[in-house]
C-alpha positions as CSV (number, residue, x, y, z in Angstrom):
1,X,3.3,-10.8,20.0
2,X,0.8,-11.8,17.5
3,X,-1.7,-9.2,18.8
4,X,0.6,-6.4,17.8
5,X,0.6,-7.5,14.1
6,X,-3.2,-7.6,14.2
7,X,-3.5,-4.1,15.7
8,X,-1.0,-2.8,13.2
9,X,-3.1,-4.3,10.3
10,X,-6.2,-2.8,11.8
11,X,-4.5,0.6,12.0
12,X,-3.5,0.4,8.4
13,X,-7.0,-0.6,7.4
14,X,-8.5,2.4,9.3
15,X,-6.0,4.7,7.8
16,X,-6.8,3.5,4.3
17,X,-10.6,4.1,4.9
18,X,-9.8,7.6,6.1
19,X,-7.8,8.3,3.0
20,X,-10.6,7.0,0.8
21,X,-13.1,9.3,2.5
22,X,-10.7,12.3,2.2
23,X,-10.3,11.9,-1.5
24,X,-13.9,11.2,-2.2
25,X,-15.1,14.2,-4.2
26,X,-18.8,13.2,-4.1
27,X,-19.2,13.7,-0.3
28,X,-19.8,17.0,1.3
29,X,-17.6,18.1,4.2
30,X,-20.3,17.4,6.8
31,X,-20.7,13.9,5.4
32,X,-17.0,13.3,5.5
33,X,-16.9,14.5,9.1
34,X,-19.8,12.3,10.1
35,X,-18.2,9.2,8.5
36,X,-14.6,10.0,9.7
37,X,-15.4,10.6,13.4
38,X,-16.0,7.0,14.3
39,X,-12.9,5.9,12.3
40,X,-10.7,8.4,14.0
41,X,-12.0,7.3,17.4
42,X,-11.3,3.7,16.5
43,X,-7.8,4.7,15.3
44,X,-7.1,6.4,18.7
45,X,-8.2,3.3,20.6
46,X,-6.0,1.1,18.4
47,X,-3.0,3.4,18.8
48,X,-3.4,3.4,22.6
49,X,-3.7,-0.4,22.6
50,X,-0.6,-0.7,20.5
51,X,1.3,1.6,22.8
52,X,0.2,-0.4,25.9
53,X,1.1,-3.7,24.3
54,X,4.5,-2.4,23.3
55,X,5.1,-1.1,26.8
56,X,4.1,-4.6,28.2
57,X,6.4,-6.3,25.7
58,X,9.3,-4.1,26.7
59,X,8.5,-4.0,30.4
60,X,6.9,-7.3,31.5
61,X,5.2,-7.2,34.9
62,X,7.4,-8.6,37.6
63,X,4.9,-8.7,40.4
64,X,2.3,-11.4,40.7
65,X,-0.4,-8.8,41.3
66,X,-0.7,-8.0,37.6
67,X,0.1,-5.3,35.2
68,X,-0.5,-1.5,35.7
69,X,0.2,-0.3,32.2
70,X,-2.8,2.1,32.4
71,X,-1.1,4.0,35.2
72,X,1.7,5.1,32.9
73,X,-0.6,6.2,30.1
74,X,-0.4,9.8,29.0
75,X,-3.8,11.2,28.0
């Protein structure tokens, strides 16, 4: 699946941005928190999408009613 490679690239980019913020000495802790919160949320969504797509790749839906990958998600 091509979408998995795009999601993996996006995850790597988000992780790189988080590392840059962590090692930035000129920002205060509150500024780092403020800038990292959206990145961490984005990372969580990307990880969940990656898990869902991996599940679909490994367990393709067999019924014509569609996929129910969200019903197997652990929050």
